[in-house]
C-alpha positions as CSV (number, residue, x, y, z in Angstrom):
1,M,137.4,149.0,181.7
2,A,138.6,147.7,178.4
3,A,138.6,144.1,179.8
4,K,134.9,144.5,180.7
5,E,134.0,145.6,177.2
6,E,136.0,142.7,175.8
7,E,134.3,140.2,178.0
8,A,130.8,141.6,177.1
9,N,131.7,141.2,173.4
10,R,132.6,137.5,173.9
11,R,129.4,136.6,175.8
12,P,126.8,134.6,173.8
13,S,123.6,136.3,172.9
14,G,120.8,136.1,175.4
15,A,117.7,133.8,175.0
16,G,115.2,135.0,172.5
17,E,117.8,137.2,170.6
18,T,118.5,136.3,167.0
19,P,122.2,135.8,166.5
20,R,123.8,138.5,164.4
21,K,126.3,137.7,161.7
22,Y,128.4,140.8,162.1
23,R,129.0,142.8,165.4
24,T,128.3,146.5,165.1
25,D,129.7,147.9,168.3
26,R,132.6,150.3,167.8
27,Y,135.1,148.2,169.9
28,T,134.7,145.2,167.6
29,L,134.6,147.2,164.4
30,E,137.9,149.0,165.1
31,R,139.6,145.6,165.4
32,S,138.0,144.1,162.3
33,V,138.6,146.9,159.8
34,V,141.6,148.0,157.7
35,L,141.7,151.8,157.9
36,T,143.3,153.6,155.0
37,T,143.8,157.4,154.6
38,Y,144.0,159.2,151.3
39,R,144.0,162.7,149.8
40,S,140.5,163.5,148.7
41,S,140.3,165.0,145.2
42,R,137.6,167.6,145.9
43,P,137.8,171.4,146.2
44,G,138.9,172.7,149.6
45,G,142.2,174.7,149.2
46,Q,145.8,174.1,149.9
47,R,145.3,172.3,153.2
48,R,143.1,169.7,151.7
49,D,145.5,169.0,148.9
50,K,148.4,168.4,151.3
51,V,146.8,166.4,154.1
52,E,145.3,162.9,153.9
53,T,141.9,163.6,155.3
54,G,139.9,161.0,153.4
55,V,139.2,157.8,155.2
56,R,138.4,154.4,153.7
57,L,137.3,151.5,155.9
58,F,137.4,147.9,154.7
59,H,135.6,145.4,156.9
60,R,137.4,142.1,156.5
61,P,134.7,139.7,157.7
62,S,132.0,141.0,155.3
63,G,134.1,142.6,152.5
64,V,132.2,145.9,152.9
65,T,134.1,149.1,152.0
66,V,133.0,152.6,153.0
67,T,134.6,156.0,152.5
68,A,134.3,159.5,154.0
69,S,136.0,162.6,152.7
70,E,133.5,165.4,153.2
71,R,135.2,167.1,156.2
72,R,138.6,168.8,156.5
73,S,139.3,166.8,159.6
74,Q,140.5,163.2,159.4
75,A,139.0,162.5,162.8
76,Q,135.5,163.7,161.7
77,N,135.8,161.6,158.5
78,R,136.8,158.5,160.5
79,R,133.7,159.0,162.8
80,T,131.5,159.4,159.7
81,A,133.0,156.3,158.0
82,F,132.4,154.1,161.1
83,E,128.7,155.3,161.3
84,R,128.3,154.4,157.6
85,L,129.9,151.0,158.2
86,K,127.6,150.3,161.1
87,V,124.5,151.1,159.0
88,K,125.7,148.9,156.2
89,L,126.4,146.0,158.6
90,E,123.0,146.4,160.3
91,K,121.4,146.0,156.8
92,L,123.4,142.9,156.2
93,N,122.4,141.5,159.6
94,H,118.7,142.0,159.0
95,R,116.8,138.8,158.6
96,P,113.1,139.2,157.5
97,R,110.6,137.3,159.6
98,P,109.4,134.2,157.7
99,R,105.9,134.6,156.2
100,R,103.2,132.4,157.6
101,P,100.7,131.6,154.9
102,T,97.1,132.2,155.8
103,R,93.8,130.8,154.6
104,R,91.5,132.9,152.5
105,P,88.2,133.7,154.2
106,R,85.2,131.8,153.0
107,A,83.4,135.0,151.7
108,A,86.5,135.9,149.6
109,E,86.6,132.5,148.1
110,E,82.9,132.5,147.2
111,R,83.3,136.0,145.7
112,R,86.2,134.7,143.6
113,L,84.2,131.7,142.3
114,T,81.1,133.8,141.5
115,D,83.3,136.3,139.5
116,K,84.9,133.4,137.7
117,A,81.5,131.9,136.8
118,R,80.3,135.3,135.6
119,R,83.4,135.8,133.3
120,S,82.9,132.3,132.0
121,Q,79.3,133.0,131.1
122,K,80.3,136.2,129.3
123,K,82.8,134.3,127.2
124,R,80.2,131.6,126.4
125,M,77.8,134.3,125.2
126,R,80.3,135.8,122.9
127,K,80.8,132.6,120.9
128,V,79.0,132.3,117.6
129,E,76.7,129.3,117.6
130,D,76.8,127.2,114.5
131,D,73.4,126.1,113.1
């Protein structure tokens, strides 16, 4: 089964899909991160002080680092850290659609010009005429 997952990860993206810069499936993430454990410095009792339950993930291709140390279990913290990493990478992968400029409607352009003429006339009326 692992061979099928590996093959699916190597396949090029389908037609119409925008290519992603970073893969976000768990299989690929586990192979492209450096996992570090540490003792978290938060309240939680003796067990928390002795056991390295905090997890830090460094994603080598993007340089993104995430940490998780909320839970007493390293496995739960690892799961949380991978979820956070996936969210961050999806934000990095997002490419906004290019904006297509549109023309202004004729009525809006006419309104703009009449307002402009009215303002110009006001300013002309404010001037003191020299006799």
